[in-house]
N, CA, C and O atoms as a GROMACS GRO file, in nm:
protein
  600
    1MET      N    1   0.566   6.775   5.247
    1MET     CA    2   0.500   6.746   5.123
    1MET      C    3   0.580   6.646   5.037
    1MET      O    4   0.524   6.554   4.977
    2SER      N    5   0.708   6.668   5.034
    2SER     CA    6   0.789   6.578   4.951
    2SER      C    7   0.786   6.437   5.005
    2SER      O    8   0.793   6.341   4.928
    3GLN      N    9   0.777   6.423   5.137
    3GLN     CA   10   0.767   6.289   5.194
    3GLN      C   11   0.635   6.222   5.152
    3GLN      O   12   0.631   6.103   5.122
    4VAL      N   13   0.527   6.302   5.151
    4VAL     CA   14   0.398   6.248   5.112
    4VAL      C   15   0.402   6.208   4.964
    4VAL      O   16   0.350   6.104   4.926
    5GLY      N   17   0.466   6.293   4.881
    5GLY     CA   18   0.477   6.262   4.737
    5GLY      C   19   0.558   6.136   4.715
    5GLY      O   20   0.523   6.053   4.631
    6GLY      N   21   0.668   6.121   4.792
    6GLY     CA   22   0.750   6.001   4.780
    6GLY      C   23   0.673   5.877   4.824
    6GLY      O   24   0.684   5.771   4.762
    7ALA      N   25   0.596   5.891   4.932
    7ALA     CA   26   0.516   5.778   4.981
    7ALA      C   27   0.412   5.739   4.877
    7ALA      O   28   0.389   5.620   4.854
    8VAL      N   29   0.351   5.838   4.816
    8VAL     CA   30   0.250   5.810   4.713
    8VAL      C   31   0.314   5.738   4.595
    8VAL      O   32   0.256   5.644   4.540
    9GLN      N   33   0.435   5.783   4.556
    9GLN     CA   34   0.504   5.718   4.444
    9GLN      C   35   0.540   5.573   4.478
    9GLN      O   36   0.528   5.484   4.394
   10ARG      N   37   0.584   5.551   4.602
   10ARG     CA   38   0.616   5.415   4.643
   10ARG      C   39   0.492   5.326   4.643
   10ARG      O   40   0.496   5.211   4.600
   11ILE      N   41   0.380   5.382   4.693
   11ILE     CA   42   0.255   5.306   4.694
   11ILE      C   43   0.211   5.274   4.552
   11ILE      O   44   0.166   5.163   4.523
   12GLU      N   45   0.225   5.372   4.462
   12GLU     CA   46   0.188   5.350   4.322
   12GLU      C   47   0.276   5.242   4.259
   12GLU      O   48   0.228   5.157   4.184
   13LYS      N   49   0.406   5.247   4.291
   13LYS     CA   50   0.499   5.150   4.236
   13LYS      C   51   0.466   5.010   4.286
   13LYS      O   52   0.463   4.915   4.208
   14ARG      N   53   0.440   4.996   4.419
   14ARG     CA   54   0.406   4.866   4.476
   14ARG      C   55   0.274   4.815   4.417
   14ARG      O   56   0.260   4.697   4.385
   15THR      N   57   0.179   4.904   4.404
   15THR     CA   58   0.050   4.865   4.347
   15THR      C   59   0.068   4.820   4.202
   15THR      O   60   0.007   4.722   4.160
   16GLU      N   61   0.151   4.891   4.127
   16GLU     CA   62   0.177   4.854   3.988
   16GLU      C   63   0.242   4.716   3.980
   16GLU      O   64   0.208   4.634   3.895
   17GLU      N   65   0.339   4.691   4.072
   17GLU     CA   66   0.405   4.560   4.074
   17GLU      C   67   0.307   4.449   4.110
   17GLU      O   68   0.310   4.341   4.050
   18ARG      N   69   0.221   4.476   4.207
   18ARG     CA   70   0.122   4.376   4.248
   18ARG      C   71   0.023   4.348   4.134
   18ARG      O   72  -0.015   4.233   4.109
   19VAL      N   73  -0.017   4.456   4.065
   19VAL     CA   74  -0.109   4.438   3.953
   19VAL      C   75  -0.042   4.357   3.843
   19VAL      O   76  -0.105   4.269   3.785
   20GLU      N   77   0.086   4.385   3.814
   20GLU     CA   78   0.159   4.308   3.712
   20GLU      C   79   0.169   4.161   3.751
   20GLU      O   80   0.149   4.073   3.667
   21LYS      N   81   0.199   4.133   3.879
   21LYS     CA   82   0.208   3.994   3.925
   21LYS      C   83   0.072   3.925   3.915
   21LYS      O   84   0.063   3.810   3.872
   22ALA      N   85  -0.034   3.997   3.955
   22ALA     CA   86  -0.168   3.939   3.947
   22ALA      C   87  -0.206   3.909   3.802
   22ALA      O   88  -0.265   3.805   3.773
   23VAL      N   89  -0.173   4.002   3.712
   23VAL     CA   90  -0.204   3.982   3.570
   23VAL      C   91  -0.126   3.863   3.516
   23VAL      O   92  -0.180   3.781   3.442
   24GLU      N   93   0.003   3.854   3.552
   24GLU     CA   94   0.084   3.740   3.508
   24GLU      C   95   0.029   3.608   3.562
   24GLU      O   96   0.025   3.508   3.491
   25GLN      N   97  -0.013   3.610   3.689
   25GLN     CA   98  -0.067   3.487   3.749
   25GLN      C   99  -0.198   3.446   3.681
   25GLN      O  100  -0.218   3.329   3.650
   26VAL      N  101  -0.286   3.543   3.658
   26VAL     CA  102  -0.413   3.513   3.593
   26VAL      C  103  -0.389   3.465   3.450
   26VAL      O  104  -0.454   3.371   3.404
   27ALA      N  105  -0.295   3.531   3.379
   27ALA     CA  106  -0.264   3.489   3.242
   27ALA      C  107  -0.205   3.348   3.242
   27ALA      O  108  -0.238   3.268   3.154
   28GLY      N  109  -0.121   3.316   3.338
   28GLY     CA  110  -0.063   3.181   3.348
   28GLY      C  111  -0.170   3.076   3.374
   28GLY      O  112  -0.171   2.970   3.312
   29GLU      N  113  -0.262   3.107   3.468
   29GLU     CA  114  -0.369   3.013   3.498
   29GLU      C  115  -0.461   2.995   3.376
   29GLU      O  116  -0.504   2.883   3.346
   30ALA      N  117  -0.491   3.105   3.308
   30ALA     CA  118  -0.576   3.096   3.189
   30ALA      C  119  -0.507   3.014   3.080
   30ALA      O  120  -0.570   2.934   3.011
   31SER      N  121  -0.377   3.036   3.065
   31SER     CA  122  -0.302   2.960   2.965
   31SER      C  123  -0.301   2.811   3.000
   31SER      O  124  -0.318   2.727   2.912
   32ALA      N  125  -0.282   2.779   3.128
   32ALA     CA  126  -0.283   2.639   3.170
   32ALA      C  127  -0.421   2.576   3.147
   32ALA      O  128  -0.431   2.463   3.100
   33THR      N  129  -0.526   2.651   3.181
   33THR     CA  130  -0.663   2.601   3.160
   33THR      C  131  -0.690   2.580   3.011
   33THR      O  132  -0.749   2.480   2.972
   34MET      N  133  -0.645   2.674   2.930
   34MET     CA  134  -0.665   2.664   2.786
   34MET      C  135  -0.588   2.546   2.728
   34MET      O  136  -0.638   2.473   2.642
   35THR      N  137  -0.465   2.527   2.775
   35THR     CA  138  -0.384   2.415   2.728
   35THR      C  139  -0.449   2.282   2.767
   35THR      O  140  -0.453   2.189   2.686
   36ALA      N  141  -0.501   2.273   2.890
   36ALA     CA  142  -0.568   2.150   2.933
   36ALA      C  143  -0.693   2.125   2.849
   36ALA      O  144  -0.721   2.011   2.811
   37SER      N  145  -0.766   2.231   2.820
   37SER     CA  146  -0.886   2.217   2.737
   37SER      C  147  -0.850   2.172   2.595
   37SER      O  148  -0.918   2.087   2.538
   38LEU      N  149  -0.745   2.229   2.538
   38LEU     CA  150  -0.699   2.188   2.405
   38LEU      C  151  -0.652   2.043   2.405
   38LEU      O  152  -0.679   1.970   2.310
   39ASP      N  153  -0.581   2.002   2.511
   39ASP     CA  154  -0.536   1.863   2.519
   39ASP      C  155  -0.654   1.767   2.525
   39ASP      O  156  -0.654   1.662   2.461
   40ALA      N  157  -0.756   1.804   2.604
   40ALA     CA  158  -0.875   1.719   2.612
   40ALA      C  159  -0.946   1.714   2.476
   40ALA      O  160  -0.992   1.608   2.434
   41SER      N  161  -0.954   1.827   2.408
   41SER     CA  162  -1.018   1.830   2.275
   41SER      C  163  -0.939   1.745   2.177
   41SER      O  164  -0.997   1.672   2.097
   42ASN      N  165  -0.807   1.754   2.182
   42ASN     CA  166  -0.724   1.672   2.093
   42ASN      C  167  -0.741   1.524   2.123
   42ASN      O  168  -0.745   1.442   2.031
   43ALA      N  169  -0.752   1.489   2.249
   43ALA     CA  170  -0.772   1.348   2.285
   43ALA      C  171  -0.907   1.298   2.232
   43ALA      O  172  -0.916   1.187   2.179
   44ARG      N  173  -1.011   1.380   2.246
   44ARG     CA  174  -1.142   1.341   2.192
   44ARG      C  175  -1.136   1.329   2.040
   44ARG      O  176  -1.194   1.237   1.983
   45ALA      N  177  -1.068   1.422   1.975
   45ALA     CA  178  -1.056   1.417   1.828
   45ALA      C  179  -0.981   1.291   1.785
   45ALA      O  180  -1.021   1.227   1.687
   46GLU      N  181  -0.875   1.254   1.855
   46GLU     CA  182  -0.802   1.133   1.821
   46GLU      C  183  -0.889   1.009   1.840
   46GLU      O  184  -0.883   0.915   1.761
   47TRP      N  185  -0.971   1.007   1.947
   47TRP     CA  186  -1.060   0.896   1.970
   47TRP      C  187  -1.163   0.885   1.858
   47TRP      O  188  -1.193   0.775   1.811
   48ILE      N  189  -1.217   0.999   1.815
   48ILE     CA  190  -1.316   1.001   1.706
   48ILE      C  191  -1.252   0.953   1.576
   48ILE      O  192  -1.313   0.878   1.501
   49ILE      N  193  -1.129   0.996   1.550
   49ILE     CA  194  -1.058   0.953   1.428
   49ILE      C  195  -1.034   0.802   1.432
   49ILE      O  196  -1.050   0.734   1.330
   50ALA      N  197  -0.996   0.750   1.548
   50ALA     CA  198  -0.974   0.605   1.560
   50ALA      C  199  -1.105   0.528   1.540
   50ALA      O  200  -1.107   0.425   1.473
   51ALA      N  201  -1.214   0.579   1.598
   51ALA     CA  202  -1.344   0.512   1.580
   51ALA      C  203  -1.388   0.517   1.435
   51ALA      O  204  -1.443   0.420   1.383
   52THR      N  205  -1.364   0.629   1.369
   52THR     CA  206  -1.398   0.642   1.228
   52THR      C  207  -1.317   0.545   1.143
   52THR      O  208  -1.369   0.483   1.050
   53ALA      N  209  -1.189   0.531   1.176
   53ALA     CA  210  -1.104   0.437   1.102
   53ALA      C  211  -1.154   0.294   1.119
   53ALA      O  212  -1.153   0.216   1.023
   54LYS      N  213  -1.199   0.258   1.241
   54LYS     CA  214  -1.254   0.124   1.263
   54LYS      C  215  -1.380   0.104   1.179
   54LYS      O  216  -1.398  -0.002   1.118
   55LEU      N  217  -1.466   0.205   1.176
   55LEU     CA  218  -1.588   0.194   1.096
   55LEU      C  219  -1.556   0.181   0.948
   55LEU      O  220  -1.620   0.103   0.877
   56GLU      N  221  -1.458   0.257   0.901
   56GLU     CA  222  -1.419   0.248   0.760
   56GLU      C  223  -1.366   0.109   0.728
   56GLU      O  224  -1.395   0.054   0.622
   57ALA      N  225  -1.287   0.053   0.820
   57ALA     CA  226  -1.233  -0.081   0.797
   57ALA      C  227  -1.347  -0.183   0.792
   57ALA      O  228  -1.345  -0.275   0.710
   58ARG      N  229  -1.446  -0.167   0.881
   58ARG     CA  230  -1.560  -0.259   0.880
   58ARG      C  231  -1.638  -0.244   0.750
   58ARG      O  232  -1.684  -0.343   0.693
   59GLN      N  233  -1.654  -0.120   0.704
   59GLN     CA  234  -1.727  -0.099   0.580
   59GLN      C  235  -1.653  -0.159   0.463
   59GLN      O  236  -1.715  -0.212   0.370
   60LEU      N  237  -1.519  -0.153   0.466
   60LEU     CA  238  -1.441  -0.214   0.359
   60LEU      C  239  -1.464  -0.365   0.357
   60LEU      O  240  -1.483  -0.423   0.250
   61TRP      N  241  -1.461  -0.428   0.476
   61TRP     CA  242  -1.485  -0.571   0.482
   61TRP      C  243  -1.628  -0.604   0.442
   61TRP      O  244  -1.653  -0.707   0.379
   62SER      N  245  -1.722  -0.516   0.479
   62SER     CA  246  -1.861  -0.539   0.439
   62SER      C  247  -1.875  -0.531   0.288
   62SER      O  248  -1.947  -0.611   0.227
   63ALA      N  249  -1.806  -0.435   0.227
   63ALA     CA  250  -1.812  -0.423   0.081
   63ALA      C  251  -1.748  -0.546   0.015
   63ALA      O  252  -1.799  -0.597  -0.084
   64ALA      N  253  -1.636  -0.592   0.071
   64ALA     CA  254  -1.572  -0.711   0.015
   64ALA      C  255  -1.662  -0.833   0.030
   64ALA      O  256  -1.674  -0.914  -0.062
   65ALA      N  257  -1.727  -0.845   0.146
   65ALA     CA  258  -1.819  -0.957   0.166
   65ALA      C  259  -1.937  -0.948   0.070
   65ALA      O  260  -1.983  -1.049   0.017
   66MET      N  261  -1.987  -0.826   0.048
   66MET     CA  262  -2.098  -0.809  -0.046
   66MET      C  263  -2.056  -0.850  -0.186
   66MET      O  264  -2.133  -0.914  -0.258
   67CYS      N  265  -1.934  -0.814  -0.224
   67CYS     CA  266  -1.886  -0.857  -0.357
   67CYS      C  267  -1.876  -1.008  -0.365
   67CYS      O  268  -1.910  -1.068  -0.467
   68LEU      N  269  -1.830  -1.070  -0.257
   68LEU     CA  270  -1.820  -1.216  -0.257
   68LEU      C  271  -1.958  -1.282  -0.258
   68LEU      O  272  -1.973  -1.392  -0.312
   69VAL      N  273  -2.056  -1.217  -0.200
   69VAL     CA  274  -2.192  -1.270  -0.202
   69VAL      C  275  -2.253  -1.252  -0.340
   69VAL      O  276  -2.323  -1.340  -0.390
   70LEU      N  277  -2.226  -1.138  -0.402
   70LEU     CA  278  -2.287  -1.110  -0.532
   70LEU      C  279  -2.219  -1.185  -0.646
   70LEU      O  280  -2.279  -1.202  -0.753
   71LEU      N  281  -2.097  -1.231  -0.625
   71LEU     CA  282  -2.028  -1.304  -0.731
   71LEU      C  283  -2.102  -1.432  -0.771
   71LEU      O  284  -2.121  -1.456  -0.890
   72PRO      N  285  -2.144  -1.516  -0.676
   72PRO     CA  286  -2.222  -1.634  -0.718
   72PRO      C  287  -2.354  -1.596  -0.785
   72PRO      O  288  -2.398  -1.663  -0.878
   73VAL      N  289  -2.416  -1.490  -0.738
   73VAL     CA  290  -2.541  -1.446  -0.801
   73VAL      C  291  -2.514  -1.406  -0.946
   73VAL      O  292  -2.591  -1.440  -1.036
   74ALA      N  293  -2.406  -1.334  -0.968
   74ALA     CA  294  -2.370  -1.294  -1.104
   74ALA      C  295  -2.340  -1.417  -1.190
   74ALA      O  296  -2.375  -1.422  -1.308
   75MET      N  297  -2.275  -1.517  -1.129
   75MET     CA  298  -2.245  -1.638  -1.204
   75MET      C  299  -2.373  -1.714  -1.241
   75MET      O  300  -2.384  -1.769  -1.350
   76VAL      N  301  -2.470  -1.717  -1.149
   76VAL     CA  302  -2.597  -1.784  -1.179
   76VAL      C  303  -2.670  -1.711  -1.291
   76VAL      O  304  -2.723  -1.774  -1.383
   77VAL      N  305  -2.672  -1.578  -1.284
   77VAL     CA  306  -2.738  -1.499  -1.389
   77VAL      C  307  -2.668  -1.522  -1.523
   77VAL      O  308  -2.733  -1.540  -1.626
   78ALA      N  309  -2.534  -1.520  -1.520
   78ALA     CA  310  -2.460  -1.544  -1.645
   78ALA      C  311  -2.484  -1.686  -1.697
   78ALA      O  312  -2.495  -1.708  -1.817
   79GLY      N  313  -2.492  -1.782  -1.606
   79GLY     CA  314  -2.520  -1.920  -1.648
   79GLY      C  315  -2.658  -1.935  -1.710
   79GLY      O  316  -2.674  -2.002  -1.812
   80LEU      N  317  -2.757  -1.870  -1.648
   80LEU     CA  318  -2.892  -1.873  -1.707
   80LEU      C  319  -2.893  -1.808  -1.845
   80LEU      O  320  -2.952  -1.860  -1.940
   81TRP      N  321  -2.825  -1.694  -1.854
   81TRP     CA  322  -2.817  -1.623  -1.983
   81TRP      C  323  -2.754  -1.713  -2.090
   81TRP      O  324  -2.806  -1.726  -2.201
   82MET      N  325  -2.642  -1.774  -2.055
   82MET     CA  326  -2.574  -1.859  -2.152
   82MET      C  327  -2.655  -1.985  -2.182
   82MET      O  328  -2.654  -2.032  -2.296
   83GLY      N  329  -2.726  -2.040  -2.082
   83GLY     CA  330  -2.809  -2.156  -2.106
   83GLY      C  331  -2.922  -2.126  -2.202
   83GLY      O  332  -2.950  -2.204  -2.294
   84ILE      N  333  -2.988  -2.013  -2.180
   84ILE     CA  334  -3.097  -1.974  -2.270
   84ILE      C  335  -3.044  -1.947  -2.411
   84ILE      O  336  -3.105  -1.988  -2.510
   85ALA      N  337  -2.930  -1.879  -2.418
   85ALA     CA  338  -2.870  -1.852  -2.549
   85ALA      C  339  -2.832  -1.984  -2.617
   85ALA      O  340  -2.848  -1.999  -2.738
   86GLY      N  341  -2.782  -2.079  -2.540
   86GLY     CA  342  -2.745  -2.209  -2.597
   86GLY      C  343  -2.866  -2.285  -2.647
   86GLY      O  344  -2.861  -2.349  -2.752
   87LEU      N  345  -2.975  -2.279  -2.571
   87LEU     CA  346  -3.098  -2.347  -2.616
   87LEU      C  347  -3.152  -2.285  -2.744
   87LEU      O  348  -3.193  -2.356  -2.836
   88ILE      N  349  -3.151  -2.153  -2.749
   88ILE     CA  350  -3.198  -2.086  -2.872
   88ILE      C  351  -3.110  -2.123  -2.990
   88ILE      O  352  -3.160  -2.154  -3.098
   89THR      N  353  -2.979  -2.121  -2.968
   89THR     CA  354  -2.886  -2.157  -3.076
   89THR      C  355  -2.904  -2.304  -3.116
   89THR      O  356  -2.898  -2.337  -3.235
   90GLY      N  357  -2.927  -2.391  -3.018
   90GLY     CA  358  -2.947  -2.533  -3.048
   90GLY      C  359  -3.072  -2.557  -3.129
   90GLY      O  360  -3.072  -2.638  -3.222
   91VAL      N  361  -3.181  -2.487  -3.094
   91VAL     CA  362  -3.305  -2.503  -3.171
   91VAL      C  363  -3.286  -2.450  -3.313
   91VAL      O  364  -3.332  -2.513  -3.409
   92GLN      N  365  -3.219  -2.337  -3.326
   92GLN     CA  366  -3.192  -2.285  -3.462
   92GLN      C  367  -3.106  -2.382  -3.541
   92GLN      O  368  -3.129  -2.403  -3.660
   93TRP      N  369  -3.009  -2.441  -3.475
   93TRP     CA  370  -2.921  -2.538  -3.541
   93TRP      C  371  -3.000  -2.662  -3.582
   93TRP      O  372  -2.978  -2.716  -3.691
   94ALA      N  373  -3.093  -2.707  -3.496
   94ALA     CA  374  -3.172  -2.826  -3.529
   94ALA      C  375  -3.270  -2.798  -3.642
   94ALA      O  376  -3.301  -2.887  -3.721
   95LEU      N  377  -3.318  -2.676  -3.650
   95LEU     CA  378  -3.412  -2.641  -3.756
   95LEU      C  379  -3.343  -2.610  -3.888
   95LEU      O  380  -3.410  -2.599  -3.991
   96ASP      N  381  -3.212  -2.597  -3.886
   96ASP     CA  382  -3.140  -2.556  -4.007
   96ASP      C  383  -3.096  -2.678  -4.089
   96ASP      O  384  -2.977  -2.694  -4.117
   97VAL      N  385  -3.190  -2.762  -4.127
   97VAL     CA  386  -3.162  -2.874  -4.217
   97VAL      C  387  -3.247  -2.852  -4.342
   97VAL      O  388  -3.366  -2.820  -4.334
   98ASP      N  389  -3.184  -2.869  -4.452
   98ASP     CA  390  -3.256  -2.841  -4.576
   98ASP      C  391  -3.356  -2.952  -4.610
   98ASP      O  392  -3.477  -2.930  -4.604
   99VAL      N  393  -3.307  -3.066  -4.643
   99VAL     CA  394  -3.397  -3.173  -4.685
   99VAL      C  395  -3.372  -3.304  -4.613
   99VAL      O  396  -3.452  -3.397  -4.625
  100SER      N  397  -3.266  -3.313  -4.539
  100SER     CA  398  -3.230  -3.440  -4.476
  100SER      C  399  -3.312  -3.461  -4.350
  100SER      O  400  -3.293  -3.389  -4.251
  101VAL      N  401  -3.401  -3.557  -4.351
  101VAL     CA  402  -3.486  -3.587  -4.236
  101VAL      C  403  -3.403  -3.648  -4.123
  101VAL      O  404  -3.422  -3.614  -4.006
  102TRP      N  405  -3.312  -3.737  -4.159
  102TRP     CA  406  -3.231  -3.803  -4.056
  102TRP      C  407  -3.138  -3.706  -3.985
  102TRP      O  408  -3.114  -3.718  -3.865
  103LEU      N  409  -3.087  -3.611  -4.058
  103LEU     CA  410  -3.003  -3.508  -3.995
  103LEU      C  411  -3.086  -3.426  -3.897
  103LEU      O  412  -3.039  -3.390  -3.788
  104GLY      N  413  -3.211  -3.394  -3.935
  104GLY     CA  414  -3.301  -3.320  -3.846
  104GLY      C  415  -3.334  -3.399  -3.721
  104GLY      O  416  -3.335  -3.345  -3.611
  105ILE      N  417  -3.360  -3.531  -3.739
  105ILE     CA  418  -3.391  -3.616  -3.623
  105ILE      C  419  -3.270  -3.623  -3.529
  105ILE      O  420  -3.285  -3.613  -3.408
  106GLY      N  421  -3.152  -3.641  -3.585
  106GLY     CA  422  -3.030  -3.648  -3.504
  106GLY      C  423  -3.005  -3.518  -3.428
  106GLY      O  424  -2.969  -3.519  -3.310
  107ARG      N  425  -3.025  -3.408  -3.496
  107ARG     CA  426  -3.004  -3.280  -3.428
  107ARG      C  427  -3.107  -3.258  -3.318
  107ARG      O  428  -3.073  -3.207  -3.211
  108TRP      N  429  -3.234  -3.296  -3.342
  108TRP     CA  430  -3.335  -3.281  -3.238
  108TRP      C  431  -3.308  -3.372  -3.119
  108TRP      O  432  -3.340  -3.337  -3.006
  109LEU      N  433  -3.249  -3.489  -3.144
  109LEU     CA  434  -3.208  -3.575  -3.032
  109LEU      C  435  -3.100  -3.507  -2.948
  109LEU      O  436  -3.104  -3.514  -2.825
  110VAL      N  437  -3.004  -3.442  -3.013
  110VAL     CA  438  -2.898  -3.370  -2.940
  110VAL      C  439  -2.958  -3.255  -2.860
  110VAL      O  440  -2.923  -3.234  -2.744
  111VAL      N  441  -3.050  -3.180  -2.923
  111VAL     CA  442  -3.114  -3.068  -2.853
  111VAL      C  443  -3.199  -3.120  -2.737
  111VAL      O  444  -3.199  -3.059  -2.630
  112GLY      N  445  -3.269  -3.230  -2.755
  112GLY     CA  446  -3.347  -3.289  -2.646
  112GLY      C  447  -3.259  -3.332  -2.530
  112GLY      O  448  -3.294  -3.312  -2.414
  113THR      N  449  -3.144  -3.391  -2.562
  113THR     CA  450  -3.049  -3.429  -2.456
  113THR      C  451  -2.999  -3.306  -2.381
  113THR      O  452  -2.986  -3.307  -2.259
  114GLY      N  453  -2.972  -3.200  -2.456
  114GLY     CA  454  -2.930  -3.074  -2.392
  114GLY      C  455  -3.038  -3.017  -2.302
  114GLY      O  456  -3.009  -2.969  -2.192
  115LEU      N  457  -3.164  -3.021  -2.349
  115LEU     CA  458  -3.274  -2.973  -2.266
  115LEU      C  459  -3.290  -3.057  -2.140
  115LEU      O  460  -3.316  -3.003  -2.032
  116ALA      N  461  -3.275  -3.188  -2.153
  116ALA     CA  462  -3.284  -3.275  -2.035
  116ALA      C  463  -3.172  -3.244  -1.936
  116ALA      O  464  -3.196  -3.239  -1.816
  117GLY      N  465  -3.052  -3.225  -1.987
  117GLY     CA  466  -2.939  -3.189  -1.899
  117GLY      C  467  -2.962  -3.055  -1.831
  117GLY      O  468  -2.935  -3.040  -1.712
  118ALA      N  469  -3.013  -2.959  -1.906
  118ALA     CA  470  -3.042  -2.828  -1.846
  118ALA      C  471  -3.151  -2.839  -1.742
  118ALA      O  472  -3.144  -2.774  -1.637
  119GLY      N  473  -3.253  -2.920  -1.769
  119GLY     CA  474  -3.361  -2.940  -1.672
  119GLY      C  475  -3.310  -3.003  -1.544
  119GLY      O  476  -3.347  -2.963  -1.434
  120TYR      N  477  -3.223  -3.104  -1.559
  120TYR     CA  478  -3.167  -3.165  -1.439
  120TYR      C  479  -3.080  -3.066  -1.362
  120TYR      O  480  -3.080  -3.066  -1.239
  121GLY      N  481  -3.007  -2.984  -1.434
  121GLY     CA  482  -2.925  -2.881  -1.367
  121GLY      C  483  -3.011  -2.785  -1.286
  121GLY      O  484  -2.975  -2.748  -1.174
  122VAL      N  485  -3.124  -2.744  -1.342
  122VAL     CA  486  -3.216  -2.655  -1.270
  122VAL      C  487  -3.272  -2.728  -1.147
  122VAL      O  488  -3.279  -2.670  -1.039
  123PHE      N  489  -3.311  -2.854  -1.165
  123PHE     CA  490  -3.364  -2.932  -1.053
  123PHE      C  491  -3.260  -2.946  -0.941
  123PHE      O  492  -3.292  -2.925  -0.824
  124ALA      N  493  -3.138  -2.981  -0.977
  124ALA     CA  494  -3.032  -2.997  -0.877
  124ALA      C  495  -3.002  -2.865  -0.808
  124ALA      O  496  -2.979  -2.862  -0.687
  125SER      N  497  -3.002  -2.754  -0.882
  125SER     CA  498  -2.976  -2.624  -0.823
  125SER      C  499  -3.085  -2.584  -0.725
  125SER      O  500  -3.057  -2.534  -0.616
  126VAL      N  501  -3.209  -2.606  -0.764
  126VAL     CA  502  -3.321  -2.573  -0.674
  126VAL      C  503  -3.316  -2.659  -0.548
  126VAL      O  504  -3.339  -2.609  -0.438
  127ARG      N  505  -3.285  -2.787  -0.563
  127ARG     CA  506  -3.274  -2.875  -0.447
  127ARG      C  507  -3.161  -2.830  -0.355
  127ARG      O  508  -3.176  -2.831  -0.233
  128TRP      N  509  -3.049  -2.791  -0.413
  128TRP     CA  510  -2.935  -2.745  -0.333
  128TRP      C  511  -2.969  -2.617  -0.259
  128TRP      O  512  -2.937  -2.603  -0.141
  129VAL      N  513  -3.034  -2.522  -0.326
  129VAL     CA  514  -3.071  -2.394  -0.262
  129VAL      C  515  -3.172  -2.420  -0.151
  129VAL      O  516  -3.163  -2.359  -0.044
  130ALA      N  517  -3.268  -2.509  -0.174
  130ALA     CA  518  -3.366  -2.541  -0.070
  130ALA      C  519  -3.297  -2.601   0.052
  130ALA      O  520  -3.331  -2.566   0.166
  131GLY      N  521  -3.202  -2.688   0.031
  131GLY     CA  522  -3.126  -2.745   0.144
  131GLY      C  523  -3.045  -2.640   0.216
  131GLY      O  524  -3.035  -2.643   0.339
  132LEU      N  525  -2.987  -2.549   0.142
  132LEU     CA  526  -2.908  -2.442   0.203
  132LEU      C  527  -2.995  -2.350   0.286
  132LEU      O  528  -2.957  -2.312   0.397
  133VAL      N  529  -3.111  -2.316   0.234
  133VAL     CA  530  -3.203  -2.230   0.309
  133VAL      C  531  -3.251  -2.300   0.435
  133VAL      O  532  -3.263  -2.236   0.540
  134GLU      N  533  -3.278  -2.427   0.426
  134GLU     CA  534  -3.322  -2.501   0.544
  134GLU      C  535  -3.211  -2.507   0.648
  134GLU      O  536  -3.238  -2.500   0.768
  135THR      N  537  -3.089  -2.520   0.605
  135THR     CA  538  -2.976  -2.518   0.699
  135THR      C  539  -2.963  -2.382   0.764
  135THR      O  540  -2.936  -2.372   0.884
  136TRP      N  541  -2.980  -2.276   0.686
  136TRP     CA  542  -2.969  -2.139   0.740
  136TRP      C  543  -3.078  -2.109   0.841
  136TRP      O  544  -3.058  -2.027   0.930
  137LYS      N  545  -3.192  -2.173   0.829
  137LYS     CA  546  -3.301  -2.148   0.922
  137LYS      C  547  -3.270  -2.204   1.060
  137LYS      O  548  -3.345  -2.177   1.155
  138GLY      N  549  -3.165  -2.280   1.074
  138GLY     CA  550  -3.125  -2.331   1.204
  138GLY      C  551  -3.191  -2.463   1.240
  138GLY      O  552  -3.194  -2.498   1.358
  139ARG      N  553  -3.242  -2.536   1.145
  139ARG     CA  554  -3.305  -2.664   1.173
  139ARG      C  555  -3.207  -2.779   1.161
  139ARG      O  556  -3.247  -2.895   1.158
  140GLY      N  557  -3.081  -2.749   1.154
  140GLY     CA  558  -2.982  -2.855   1.139
  140GLY      C  559  -2.962  -2.890   0.993
  140GLY      O  560  -2.984  -2.806   0.905
  141MET      N  561  -2.922  -3.010   0.967
  141MET     CA  562  -2.899  -3.054   0.831
  141MET      C  563  -3.031  -3.069   0.757
  141MET      O  564  -3.132  -3.106   0.817
  142PRO      N  565  -3.031  -3.041   0.628
  142PRO     CA  566  -3.158  -3.052   0.554
  142PRO      C  567  -3.208  -3.195   0.549
  142PRO      O  568  -3.130  -3.289   0.532
  143LYS      N  569  -3.339  -3.210   0.564
  143LYS     CA  570  -3.402  -3.341   0.561
  143LYS      C  571  -3.472  -3.365   0.428
  143LYS      O  572  -3.532  -3.471   0.408
  144TRP      N  573  -3.467  -3.269   0.340
  144TRP     CA  574  -3.532  -3.281   0.211
  144TRP      C  575  -3.431  -3.331   0.110
  144TRP      O  576  -3.318  -3.282   0.119
  145PRO      N  577  -3.454  -3.414   0.023
  145PRO     CA  578  -3.580  -3.482  -0.008
  145PRO      C  579  -3.608  -3.594   0.091
  145PRO      O  580  -3.515  -3.652   0.148
  146ARG      N  581  -3.735  -3.624   0.110
  146ARG     CA  582  -3.778  -3.720   0.212
  146ARG      C  583  -3.740  -3.864   0.176
  146ARG      O  584  -3.729  -3.948   0.265
  147TRP      N  585  -3.721  -3.893   0.048
  147TRP     CA  586  -3.694  -4.031   0.011
  147TRP      C  587  -3.550  -4.071   0.046
  147TRP      O  588  -3.515  -4.189   0.034
  148ARG      N  589  -3.467  -3.978   0.087
  148ARG     CA  590  -3.329  -4.011   0.124
  148ARG      C  591  -3.331  -4.086   0.256
  148ARG      O  592  -3.401  -4.046   0.350
  149LYS      N  593  -3.254  -4.195   0.265
  149LYS     CA  594  -3.252  -4.274   0.389
  149LYS      C  595  -3.172  -4.201   0.495
  149LYS      O  596  -3.074  -4.130   0.466
  150ARG      N  597  -3.216  -4.220   0.620
  150ARG     CA  598  -3.149  -4.148   0.730
  150ARG      C  599  -3.049  -4.234   0.797
  150ARG      O  600  -2.984  -4.190   0.892
   0.00000   0.00000   0.00000
């Protein structure tokens, strides 16, 4: 009986050792698999972060380009505003003569010259924008106005 008991104890001990080794092996394999999975996830996260940084940089340049595009528009709006304000002020100045007819005539001549200059400025600006749009359409250099010699 004691031999059978000893044999059973030895079998139990060997089985326990085998189970411990199997558990350690499975835990090691699971740890390695988990580490590989985490490394792959980290690599994907780093790639996403790099792509996001590229997009942010492009958006920054797009915002800067938009500001540079809107700056001339703001200048044109400000120029129109100041031109209109100047014309209104000029007309008020020309009308502000008490009794002197010659002073009124002289002031109206100055205001007329200013209006002519402003009109030419508008004409030149419209002609320039039309030429620019025609160039952007891909037709080559602008051919307008037609009276220009080629």
